PyMOL Python script that loads the backbone (N, CA, C, O; Angstrom):
from pymol import cmd

cmd.read_pdbstr("""\
ATOM      1  N   MET A   1     -79.546-169.360 182.319  1.00  0.00           N
ATOM      2  CA  MET A   1     -79.639-167.954 181.971  1.00  0.00           C
ATOM      3  C   MET A   1     -78.493-167.198 182.661  1.00  0.00           C
ATOM      4  O   MET A   1     -78.304-167.323 183.871  1.00  0.00           O
ATOM      5  N   PRO A   2     -77.709-166.391 181.863  1.00  0.00           N
ATOM      6  CA  PRO A   2     -76.599-165.666 182.460  1.00  0.00           C
ATOM      7  C   PRO A   2     -77.101-164.620 183.444  1.00  0.00           C
ATOM      8  O   PRO A   2     -78.174-164.040 183.279  1.00  0.00           O
ATOM      9  N   ASP A   3     -76.300-164.402 184.459  1.00  0.00           N
ATOM     10  CA  ASP A   3     -76.714-163.424 185.459  1.00  0.00           C
ATOM     11  C   ASP A   3     -76.414-162.004 184.988  1.00  0.00           C
ATOM     12  O   ASP A   3     -75.703-161.802 184.004  1.00  0.00           O
ATOM     13  N   HIS A   4     -76.947-161.055 185.682  1.00  0.00           N
ATOM     14  CA  HIS A   4     -76.848-159.637 185.321  1.00  0.00           C
ATOM     15  C   HIS A   4     -75.404-159.135 185.344  1.00  0.00           C
ATOM     16  O   HIS A   4     -75.014-158.327 184.500  1.00  0.00           O
ATOM     17  N   GLU A   5     -74.602-159.614 186.314  1.00  0.00           N
ATOM     18  CA  GLU A   5     -73.215-159.158 186.435  1.00  0.00           C
ATOM     19  C   GLU A   5     -72.369-159.608 185.255  1.00  0.00           C
ATOM     20  O   GLU A   5     -71.525-158.852 184.773  1.00  0.00           O
ATOM     21  N   SER A   6     -72.587-160.835 184.783  1.00  0.00           N
ATOM     22  CA  SER A   6     -71.782-161.315 183.665  1.00  0.00           C
ATOM     23  C   SER A   6     -72.155-160.568 182.380  1.00  0.00           C
ATOM     24  O   SER A   6     -71.296-160.323 181.533  1.00  0.00           O
ATOM     25  N   LEU A   7     -73.433-160.209 182.233  1.00  0.00           N
ATOM     26  CA  LEU A   7     -73.847-159.409 181.076  1.00  0.00           C
ATOM     27  C   LEU A   7     -73.246-158.010 181.147  1.00  0.00           C
ATOM     28  O   LEU A   7     -72.819-157.460 180.131  1.00  0.00           O
ATOM     29  N   ALA A   8     -73.214-157.452 182.315  1.00  0.00           N
ATOM     30  CA  ALA A   8     -72.627-156.118 182.491  1.00  0.00           C
ATOM     31  C   ALA A   8     -71.128-156.174 182.217  1.00  0.00           C
ATOM     32  O   ALA A   8     -70.564-155.267 181.606  1.00  0.00           O
ATOM     33  N   GLY A   9     -70.487-157.257 182.680  1.00  0.00           N
ATOM     34  CA  GLY A   9     -69.059-157.419 182.425  1.00  0.00           C
ATOM     35  C   GLY A   9     -68.769-157.573 180.948  1.00  0.00           C
ATOM     36  O   GLY A   9     -67.813-156.988 180.439  1.00  0.00           O
ATOM     37  N   LEU A  10     -69.581-158.349 180.254  1.00  0.00           N
ATOM     38  CA  LEU A  10     -69.411-158.524 178.804  1.00  0.00           C
ATOM     39  C   LEU A  10     -69.645-157.213 178.064  1.00  0.00           C
ATOM     40  O   LEU A  10     -68.927-156.890 177.117  1.00  0.00           O
ATOM     41  N   ALA A  11     -70.646-156.464 178.497  1.00  0.00           N
ATOM     42  CA  ALA A  11     -70.929-155.178 177.860  1.00  0.00           C
ATOM     43  C   ALA A  11     -69.756-154.214 178.065  1.00  0.00           C
ATOM     44  O   ALA A  11     -69.391-153.470 177.155  1.00  0.00           O
ATOM     45  N   ALA A  12     -69.178-154.233 179.253  1.00  0.00           N
ATOM     46  CA  ALA A  12     -68.032-153.354 179.531  1.00  0.00           C
ATOM     47  C   ALA A  12     -66.834-153.760 178.677  1.00  0.00           C
ATOM     48  O   ALA A  12     -66.130-152.905 178.141  1.00  0.00           O
ATOM     49  N   ARG A  13     -66.606-155.067 178.553  1.00  0.00           N
ATOM     50  CA  ARG A  13     -65.494-155.543 177.715  1.00  0.00           C
ATOM     51  C   ARG A  13     -65.725-155.181 176.254  1.00  0.00           C
ATOM     52  O   ARG A  13     -64.802-154.772 175.550  1.00  0.00           O
ATOM     53  N   LEU A  14     -66.964-155.335 175.810  1.00  0.00           N
ATOM     54  CA  LEU A  14     -67.284-154.994 174.421  1.00  0.00           C
ATOM     55  C   LEU A  14     -67.078-153.503 174.176  1.00  0.00           C
ATOM     56  O   LEU A  14     -66.533-153.109 173.145  1.00  0.00           O
ATOM     57  N   GLU A  15     -67.507-152.685 175.112  1.00  0.00           N
ATOM     58  CA  GLU A  15     -67.331-151.234 174.984  1.00  0.00           C
ATOM     59  C   GLU A  15     -65.844-150.870 174.964  1.00  0.00           C
ATOM     60  O   GLU A  15     -65.433-150.006 174.191  1.00  0.00           O
ATOM     61  N   ALA A  16     -65.042-151.515 175.799  1.00  0.00           N
ATOM     62  CA  ALA A  16     -63.604-151.256 175.820  1.00  0.00           C
ATOM     63  C   ALA A  16     -62.965-151.668 174.491  1.00  0.00           C
ATOM     64  O   ALA A  16     -62.111-150.955 173.964  1.00  0.00           O
ATOM     65  N   LEU A  17     -63.374-152.806 173.958  1.00  0.00           N
ATOM     66  CA  LEU A  17     -62.842-153.256 172.662  1.00  0.00           C
ATOM     67  C   LEU A  17     -63.238-152.304 171.542  1.00  0.00           C
ATOM     68  O   LEU A  17     -62.423-151.995 170.673  1.00  0.00           O
ATOM     69  N   GLU A  18     -64.468-151.841 171.557  1.00  0.00           N
ATOM     70  CA  GLU A  18     -64.910-150.889 170.543  1.00  0.00           C
ATOM     71  C   GLU A  18     -64.127-149.586 170.650  1.00  0.00           C
ATOM     72  O   GLU A  18     -63.768-148.994 169.632  1.00  0.00           O
ATOM     73  N   SER A  19     -63.861-149.140 171.854  1.00  0.00           N
ATOM     74  CA  SER A  19     -63.091-147.916 172.051  1.00  0.00           C
ATOM     75  C   SER A  19     -61.665-148.095 171.538  1.00  0.00           C
ATOM     76  O   SER A  19     -61.130-147.215 170.864  1.00  0.00           O
ATOM     77  N   ARG A  20     -61.055-149.225 171.855  1.00  0.00           N
ATOM     78  CA  ARG A  20     -59.690-149.492 171.375  1.00  0.00           C
ATOM     79  C   ARG A  20     -59.658-149.568 169.846  1.00  0.00           C
ATOM     80  O   ARG A  20     -58.738-149.053 169.209  1.00  0.00           O
ATOM     81  N   THR A  21     -60.659-150.206 169.273  1.00  0.00           N
ATOM     82  CA  THR A  21     -60.722-150.325 167.817  1.00  0.00           C
ATOM     83  C   THR A  21     -60.850-148.953 167.169  1.00  0.00           C
ATOM     84  O   THR A  21     -60.185-148.667 166.174  1.00  0.00           O
ATOM     85  N   ALA A  22     -61.706-148.104 167.736  1.00  0.00           N
ATOM     86  CA  ALA A  22     -61.863-146.745 167.192  1.00  0.00           C
ATOM     87  C   ALA A  22     -60.556-145.980 167.303  1.00  0.00           C
ATOM     88  O   ALA A  22     -60.182-145.260 166.377  1.00  0.00           O
ATOM     89  N   HIS A  23     -59.856-146.124 168.419  1.00  0.00           N
ATOM     90  CA  HIS A  23     -58.573-145.441 168.619  1.00  0.00           C
ATOM     91  C   HIS A  23     -57.551-145.943 167.597  1.00  0.00           C
ATOM     92  O   HIS A  23     -56.820-145.147 167.008  1.00  0.00           O
ATOM     93  N   GLN A  24     -57.499-147.246 167.387  1.00  0.00           N
ATOM     94  CA  GLN A  24     -56.554-147.816 166.425  1.00  0.00           C
ATOM     95  C   GLN A  24     -56.885-147.376 164.994  1.00  0.00           C
ATOM     96  O   GLN A  24     -55.983-147.090 164.207  1.00  0.00           O
ATOM     97  N   GLU A  25     -58.167-147.323 164.663  1.00  0.00           N
ATOM     98  CA  GLU A  25     -58.561-146.861 163.324  1.00  0.00           C
ATOM     99  C   GLU A  25     -58.130-145.410 163.113  1.00  0.00           C
ATOM    100  O   GLU A  25     -57.665-145.041 162.035  1.00  0.00           O
ATOM    101  N   HIS A  26     -58.289-144.597 164.148  1.00  0.00           N
ATOM    102  CA  HIS A  26     -57.860-143.201 164.056  1.00  0.00           C
ATOM    103  C   HIS A  26     -56.367-143.127 163.747  1.00  0.00           C
ATOM    104  O   HIS A  26     -55.961-142.391 162.847  1.00  0.00           O
ATOM    105  N   TRP A  27     -55.535-143.887 164.490  1.00  0.00           N
ATOM    106  CA  TRP A  27     -54.095-143.845 164.273  1.00  0.00           C
ATOM    107  C   TRP A  27     -53.704-144.450 162.941  1.00  0.00           C
ATOM    108  O   TRP A  27     -52.744-143.997 162.319  1.00  0.00           O
ATOM    109  N   LEU A  28     -54.429-145.467 162.489  1.00  0.00           N
ATOM    110  CA  LEU A  28     -54.148-146.032 161.165  1.00  0.00           C
ATOM    111  C   LEU A  28     -54.434-145.002 160.074  1.00  0.00           C
ATOM    112  O   LEU A  28     -53.686-144.898 159.101  1.00  0.00           O
ATOM    113  N   ASP A  29     -55.508-144.248 160.236  1.00  0.00           N
ATOM    114  CA  ASP A  29     -55.800-143.183 159.270  1.00  0.00           C
ATOM    115  C   ASP A  29     -54.692-142.132 159.269  1.00  0.00           C
ATOM    116  O   ASP A  29     -54.284-141.656 158.210  1.00  0.00           O
ATOM    117  N   GLN A  30     -54.207-141.772 160.458  1.00  0.00           N
ATOM    118  CA  GLN A  30     -53.128-140.792 160.568  1.00  0.00           C
ATOM    119  C   GLN A  30     -51.849-141.318 159.915  1.00  0.00           C
ATOM    120  O   GLN A  30     -51.168-140.588 159.195  1.00  0.00           O
ATOM    121  N   LEU A  31     -51.529-142.582 160.171  1.00  0.00           N
ATOM    122  CA  LEU A  31     -50.333-143.179 159.579  1.00  0.00           C
ATOM    123  C   LEU A  31     -50.462-143.283 158.062  1.00  0.00           C
ATOM    124  O   LEU A  31     -49.494-143.063 157.334  1.00  0.00           O
ATOM    125  N   ASP A  32     -51.648-143.615 157.595  1.00  0.00           N
ATOM    126  CA  ASP A  32     -51.878-143.708 156.155  1.00  0.00           C
ATOM    127  C   ASP A  32     -51.645-142.355 155.487  1.00  0.00           C
ATOM    128  O   ASP A  32     -51.033-142.281 154.421  1.00  0.00           O
ATOM    129  N   GLU A  33     -52.129-141.296 156.109  1.00  0.00           N
ATOM    130  CA  GLU A  33     -51.926-139.956 155.560  1.00  0.00           C
ATOM    131  C   GLU A  33     -50.449-139.577 155.582  1.00  0.00           C
ATOM    132  O   GLU A  33     -49.953-138.948 154.647  1.00  0.00           O
ATOM    133  N   ALA A  34     -49.747-139.957 156.647  1.00  0.00           N
ATOM    134  CA  ALA A  34     -48.311-139.660 156.730  1.00  0.00           C
ATOM    135  C   ALA A  34     -47.544-140.393 155.633  1.00  0.00           C
ATOM    136  O   ALA A  34     -46.650-139.820 155.010  1.00  0.00           O
ATOM    137  N   VAL A  35     -47.886-141.641 155.398  1.00  0.00           N
ATOM    138  CA  VAL A  35     -47.208-142.414 154.349  1.00  0.00           C
ATOM    139  C   VAL A  35     -47.510-141.809 152.976  1.00  0.00           C
ATOM    140  O   VAL A  35     -46.613-141.685 152.142  1.00  0.00           O
ATOM    141  N   ALA A  36     -48.753-141.437 152.745  1.00  0.00           N
ATOM    142  CA  ALA A  36     -49.113-140.829 151.459  1.00  0.00           C
ATOM    143  C   ALA A  36     -48.377-139.504 151.262  1.00  0.00           C
ATOM    144  O   ALA A  36     -47.922-139.204 150.159  1.00  0.00           O
ATOM    145  N   SER A  37     -48.259-138.720 152.319  1.00  0.00           N
ATOM    146  CA  SER A  37     -47.536-137.451 152.235  1.00  0.00           C
ATOM    147  C   SER A  37     -46.058-137.689 151.930  1.00  0.00           C
ATOM    148  O   SER A  37     -45.475-136.989 151.102  1.00  0.00           O
ATOM    149  N   GLN A  38     -45.460-138.658 152.584  1.00  0.00           N
ATOM    150  CA  GLN A  38     -44.064-138.982 152.328  1.00  0.00           C
ATOM    151  C   GLN A  38     -43.866-139.486 150.902  1.00  0.00           C
ATOM    152  O   GLN A  38     -42.855-139.178 150.272  1.00  0.00           O
ATOM    153  N   GLU A  39     -44.811-140.247 150.394  1.00  0.00           N
ATOM    154  CA  GLU A  39     -44.721-140.737 149.009  1.00  0.00           C
ATOM    155  C   GLU A  39     -44.771-139.571 148.028  1.00  0.00           C
ATOM    156  O   GLU A  39     -44.011-139.541 147.060  1.00  0.00           O
ATOM    157  N   ARG A  40     -45.666-138.607 148.274  1.00  0.00           N
ATOM    158  CA  ARG A  40     -45.724-137.440 147.403  1.00  0.00           C
ATOM    159  C   ARG A  40     -44.410-136.662 147.456  1.00  0.00           C
ATOM    160  O   ARG A  40     -43.906-136.226 146.422  1.00  0.00           O
ATOM    161  N   ARG A  41     -43.859-136.489 148.646  1.00  0.00           N
ATOM    162  CA  ARG A  41     -42.596-135.764 148.810  1.00  0.00           C
ATOM    163  C   ARG A  41     -41.452-136.500 148.109  1.00  0.00           C
ATOM    164  O   ARG A  41     -40.607-135.877 147.466  1.00  0.00           O
ATOM    165  N   LEU A  42     -41.432-137.819 148.237  1.00  0.00           N
ATOM    166  CA  LEU A  42     -40.399-138.619 147.588  1.00  0.00           C
ATOM    167  C   LEU A  42     -40.486-138.468 146.067  1.00  0.00           C
ATOM    168  O   LEU A  42     -39.461-138.321 145.402  1.00  0.00           O
ATOM    169  N   GLN A  43     -41.680-138.502 145.523  1.00  0.00           N
ATOM    170  CA  GLN A  43     -41.842-138.342 144.078  1.00  0.00           C
ATOM    171  C   GLN A  43     -41.340-136.974 143.618  1.00  0.00           C
ATOM    172  O   GLN A  43     -40.701-136.859 142.572  1.00  0.00           O
ATOM    173  N   GLU A  44     -41.635-135.939 144.408  1.00  0.00           N
ATOM    174  CA  GLU A  44     -41.169-134.589 144.064  1.00  0.00           C
ATOM    175  C   GLU A  44     -39.642-134.520 144.112  1.00  0.00           C
ATOM    176  O   GLU A  44     -39.017-133.924 143.235  1.00  0.00           O
ATOM    177  N   LEU A  45     -39.046-135.126 145.134  1.00  0.00           N
ATOM    178  CA  LEU A  45     -37.582-135.123 145.244  1.00  0.00           C
ATOM    179  C   LEU A  45     -36.942-135.912 144.095  1.00  0.00           C
ATOM    180  O   LEU A  45     -35.899-135.512 143.579  1.00  0.00           O
ATOM    181  N   LEU A  46     -37.547-137.007 143.702  1.00  0.00           N
ATOM    182  CA  LEU A  46     -37.022-137.775 142.565  1.00  0.00           C
ATOM    183  C   LEU A  46     -37.103-136.953 141.276  1.00  0.00           C
ATOM    184  O   LEU A  46     -36.193-136.994 140.448  1.00  0.00           O
ATOM    185  N   ARG A  47     -38.198-136.210 141.114  1.00  0.00           N
ATOM    186  CA  ARG A  47     -38.349-135.360 139.931  1.00  0.00           C
ATOM    187  C   ARG A  47     -37.271-134.282 139.918  1.00  0.00           C
ATOM    188  O   ARG A  47     -36.644-134.036 138.887  1.00  0.00           O
ATOM    189  N   LEU A  48     -37.057-133.640 141.065  1.00  0.00           N
ATOM    190  CA  LEU A  48     -36.034-132.592 141.147  1.00  0.00           C
ATOM    191  C   LEU A  48     -34.638-133.165 140.932  1.00  0.00           C
ATOM    192  O   LEU A  48     -33.799-132.524 140.299  1.00  0.00           O
ATOM    193  N   SER A  49     -34.384-134.342 141.444  1.00  0.00           N
ATOM    194  CA  SER A  49     -33.078-134.980 141.259  1.00  0.00           C
ATOM    195  C   SER A  49     -32.823-135.251 139.782  1.00  0.00           C
ATOM    196  O   SER A  49     -31.724-135.000 139.287  1.00  0.00           O
ATOM    197  N   ALA A  50     -33.824-135.760 139.078  1.00  0.00           N
ATOM    198  CA  ALA A  50     -33.669-136.030 137.648  1.00  0.00           C
ATOM    199  C   ALA A  50     -33.421-134.731 136.881  1.00  0.00           C
ATOM    200  O   ALA A  50     -32.599-134.693 135.966  1.00  0.00           O
ATOM    201  N   LEU A  51     -34.130-133.678 137.254  1.00  0.00           N
ATOM    202  CA  LEU A  51     -33.944-132.375 136.614  1.00  0.00           C
ATOM    203  C   LEU A  51     -32.524-131.861 136.851  1.00  0.00           C
ATOM    204  O   LEU A  51     -31.877-131.372 135.925  1.00  0.00           O
ATOM    205  N   MET A  52     -32.046-131.969 138.075  1.00  0.00           N
ATOM    206  CA  MET A  52     -30.696-131.496 138.390  1.00  0.00           C
ATOM    207  C   MET A  52     -29.635-132.342 137.685  1.00  0.00           C
ATOM    208  O   MET A  52     -28.621-131.808 137.236  1.00  0.00           O
ATOM    209  N   GLN A  53     -29.856-133.634 137.585  1.00  0.00           N
ATOM    210  CA  GLN A  53     -28.910-134.490 136.870  1.00  0.00           C
ATOM    211  C   GLN A  53     -28.826-134.093 135.401  1.00  0.00           C
ATOM    212  O   GLN A  53     -27.743-134.069 134.816  1.00  0.00           O
ATOM    213  N   GLY A  54     -29.971-133.783 134.815  1.00  0.00           N
ATOM    214  CA  GLY A  54     -29.981-133.335 133.420  1.00  0.00           C
ATOM    215  C   GLY A  54     -29.215-132.035 133.241  1.00  0.00           C
ATOM    216  O   GLY A  54     -28.440-131.886 132.297  1.00  0.00           O
ATOM    217  N   ARG A  55     -29.435-131.104 134.143  1.00  0.00           N
ATOM    218  CA  ARG A  55     -28.723-129.820 134.050  1.00  0.00           C
ATOM    219  C   ARG A  55     -27.223-130.005 134.271  1.00  0.00           C
ATOM    220  O   ARG A  55     -26.411-129.355 133.613  1.00  0.00           O
ATOM    221  N   LEU A  56     -26.861-130.878 135.183  1.00  0.00           N
ATOM    222  CA  LEU A  56     -25.445-131.143 135.427  1.00  0.00           C
ATOM    223  C   LEU A  56     -24.786-131.748 134.184  1.00  0.00           C
ATOM    224  O   LEU A  56     -23.668-131.380 133.824  1.00  0.00           O
ATOM    225  N   ARG A  57     -25.486-132.673 133.537  1.00  0.00           N
ATOM    226  CA  ARG A  57     -24.956-133.246 132.296  1.00  0.00           C
ATOM    227  C   ARG A  57     -24.771-132.174 131.224  1.00  0.00           C
ATOM    228  O   ARG A  57     -23.773-132.175 130.503  1.00  0.00           O
ATOM    229  N   GLU A  58     -25.740-131.256 131.123  1.00  0.00           N
ATOM    230  CA  GLU A  58     -25.632-130.167 130.150  1.00  0.00           C
ATOM    231  C   GLU A  58     -24.411-129.295 130.441  1.00  0.00           C
ATOM    232  O   GLU A  58     -23.677-128.917 129.528  1.00  0.00           O
ATOM    233  N   GLN A  59     -24.203-128.983 131.716  1.00  0.00           N
ATOM    234  CA  GLN A  59     -23.053-128.154 132.089  1.00  0.00           C
ATOM    235  C   GLN A  59     -21.740-128.882 131.832  1.00  0.00           C
ATOM    236  O   GLN A  59     -20.775-128.280 131.362  1.00  0.00           O
ATOM    237  N   GLN A  60     -21.701-130.165 132.137  1.00  0.00           N
ATOM    238  CA  GLN A  60     -20.493-130.943 131.890  1.00  0.00           C
ATOM    239  C   GLN A  60     -20.196-131.000 130.388  1.00  0.00           C
ATOM    240  O   GLN A  60     -19.041-130.906 129.972  1.00  0.00           O
ATOM    241  N   GLN A  61     -21.243-131.154 129.586  1.00  0.00           N
ATOM    242  CA  GLN A  61     -21.062-131.187 128.139  1.00  0.00           C
ATOM    243  C   GLN A  61     -20.565-129.838 127.638  1.00  0.00           C
ATOM    244  O   GLN A  61     -19.692-129.784 126.771  1.00  0.00           O
ATOM    245  N   ALA A  62     -21.111-128.746 128.174  1.00  0.00           N
ATOM    246  CA  ALA A  62     -20.675-127.408 127.759  1.00  0.00           C
ATOM    247  C   ALA A  62     -19.218-127.186 128.135  1.00  0.00           C
ATOM    248  O   ALA A  62     -18.459-126.622 127.347  1.00  0.00           O
ATOM    249  N   LEU A  63     -18.815-127.616 129.320  1.00  0.00           N
ATOM    250  CA  LEU A  63     -17.419-127.485 129.729  1.00  0.00           C
ATOM    251  C   LEU A  63     -16.509-128.342 128.858  1.00  0.00           C
ATOM    252  O   LEU A  63     -15.405-127.931 128.499  1.00  0.00           O
ATOM    253  N   SER A  64     -16.976-129.512 128.530  1.00  0.00           N
ATOM    254  CA  SER A  64     -16.196-130.406 127.677  1.00  0.00           C
ATOM    255  C   SER A  64     -16.038-129.801 126.283  1.00  0.00           C
ATOM    256  O   SER A  64     -14.951-129.846 125.707  1.00  0.00           O
ATOM    257  N   ASP A  65     -17.106-129.244 125.745  1.00  0.00           N
ATOM    258  CA  ASP A  65     -17.052-128.600 124.427  1.00  0.00           C
ATOM    259  C   ASP A  65     -16.110-127.395 124.466  1.00  0.00           C
ATOM    260  O   ASP A  65     -15.360-127.153 123.520  1.00  0.00           O
ATOM    261  N   GLN A  66     -16.157-126.652 125.557  1.00  0.00           N
ATOM    262  CA  GLN A  66     -15.306-125.473 125.695  1.00  0.00           C
ATOM    263  C   GLN A  66     -13.838-125.879 125.783  1.00  0.00           C
ATOM    264  O   GLN A  66     -12.975-125.202 125.224  1.00  0.00           O
ATOM    265  N   ALA A  67     -13.550-126.963 126.470  1.00  0.00           N
ATOM    266  CA  ALA A  67     -12.172-127.435 126.603  1.00  0.00           C
ATOM    267  C   ALA A  67     -11.631-127.952 125.274  1.00  0.00           C
ATOM    268  O   ALA A  67     -10.423-127.908 125.042  1.00  0.00           O
ATOM    269  N   GLU A  68     -12.490-128.429 124.417  1.00  0.00           N
ATOM    270  CA  GLU A  68     -12.073-128.965 123.121  1.00  0.00           C
ATOM    271  C   GLU A  68     -11.922-127.873 122.067  1.00  0.00           C
ATOM    272  O   GLU A  68     -11.630-128.180 120.911  1.00  0.00           O
ATOM    273  N   GLY A  69     -12.101-126.687 122.410  1.00  0.00           N
ATOM    274  CA  GLY A  69     -11.967-125.601 121.446  1.00  0.00           C
ATOM    275  C   GLY A  69     -13.137-124.654 121.552  1.00  0.00           C
ATOM    276  O   GLY A  69     -13.006-123.447 121.347  1.00  0.00           O
ATOM    277  N   GLY A  70     -14.268-125.212 121.871  1.00  0.00           N
ATOM    278  CA  GLY A  70     -15.444-124.399 122.127  1.00  0.00           C
ATOM    279  C   GLY A  70     -15.902-123.589 120.936  1.00  0.00           C
ATOM    280  O   GLY A  70     -15.596-123.902 119.786  1.00  0.00           O
ATOM    281  N   ASP A  71     -16.610-122.587 121.229  1.00  0.00           N
ATOM    282  CA  ASP A  71     -17.193-121.699 120.237  1.00  0.00           C
ATOM    283  C   ASP A  71     -16.196-120.583 119.937  1.00  0.00           C
ATOM    284  O   ASP A  71     -15.871-119.806 120.836  1.00  0.00           O
ATOM    285  N   PRO A  72     -15.699-120.478 118.697  1.00  0.00           N
ATOM    286  CA  PRO A  72     -14.720-119.437 118.364  1.00  0.00           C
ATOM    287  C   PRO A  72     -15.231-118.022 118.607  1.00  0.00           C
ATOM    288  O   PRO A  72     -14.435-117.121 118.873  1.00  0.00           O
ATOM    289  N   SER A  73     -16.521-117.811 118.523  1.00  0.00           N
ATOM    290  CA  SER A  73     -17.054-116.462 118.732  1.00  0.00           C
ATOM    291  C   SER A  73     -16.916-116.034 120.197  1.00  0.00           C
ATOM    292  O   SER A  73     -16.989-114.842 120.492  1.00  0.00           O
ATOM    293  N   GLN A  74     -16.720-116.969 121.107  1.00  0.00           N
ATOM    294  CA  GLN A  74     -16.575-116.654 122.520  1.00  0.00           C
ATOM    295  C   GLN A  74     -15.113-116.412 122.924  1.00  0.00           C
ATOM    296  O   GLN A  74     -14.848-115.967 124.040  1.00  0.00           O
ATOM    297  N   GLU A  75     -14.182-116.697 122.039  1.00  0.00           N
ATOM    298  CA  GLU A  75     -12.761-116.528 122.351  1.00  0.00           C
ATOM    299  C   GLU A  75     -12.333-115.060 122.193  1.00  0.00           C
ATOM    300  O   GLU A  75     -12.850-114.337 121.341  1.00  0.00           O
ATOM    301  N   LEU A  76     -11.390-114.644 123.024  1.00  0.00           N
ATOM    302  CA  LEU A  76     -10.858-113.293 122.936  1.00  0.00           C
ATOM    303  C   LEU A  76      -9.763-113.255 121.853  1.00  0.00           C
ATOM    304  O   LEU A  76      -9.037-114.232 121.665  1.00  0.00           O
ATOM    305  N   PRO A  77      -9.656-112.148 121.163  1.00  0.00           N
ATOM    306  CA  PRO A  77      -8.594-112.038 120.186  1.00  0.00           C
ATOM    307  C   PRO A  77      -7.225-112.094 120.906  1.00  0.00           C
ATOM    308  O   PRO A  77      -7.146-111.806 122.100  1.00  0.00           O
ATOM    309  N   PRO A  78      -6.162-112.460 120.188  1.00  0.00           N
ATOM    310  CA  PRO A  78      -4.843-112.622 120.810  1.00  0.00           C
ATOM    311  C   PRO A  78      -4.291-111.353 121.447  1.00  0.00           C
ATOM    312  O   PRO A  78      -3.490-111.455 122.376  1.00  0.00           O
ATOM    313  N   HIS A  79      -4.674-110.181 121.002  1.00  0.00           N
ATOM    314  CA  HIS A  79      -4.110-108.958 121.566  1.00  0.00           C
ATOM    315  C   HIS A  79      -4.716-108.578 122.912  1.00  0.00           C
ATOM    316  O   HIS A  79      -4.306-107.564 123.476  1.00  0.00           O
ATOM    317  N   TYR A  80      -5.679-109.338 123.465  1.00  0.00           N
ATOM    318  CA  TYR A  80      -6.265-109.028 124.778  1.00  0.00           C
ATOM    319  C   TYR A  80      -5.512-109.677 125.850  1.00  0.00           C
ATOM    320  O   TYR A  80      -5.857-109.531 127.023  1.00  0.00           O
TER     321      TYR A  80
END
""", "prot")
cmd.dss("prot")
cmd.show_as("cartoon", "prot")
cmd.util.cbc("prot")
cmd.orient("prot")
């Protein structure tokens, strides 16, 4: 039969392990939330990047069209 001191020692070790496990679970939850937040932010930045790339292409196309002669209604008459 185990003595009282060894049972007390085992109980203390078990309590310490449970405390460490609870602490680690807390930090894992915090890290999980941080990763999820970063993923949401990354998705938003990717969406904005795609939007800006589209607008840049539109502007480049408009400049290219303008350089090729563009819209005659936008040109100034020769006497200006």
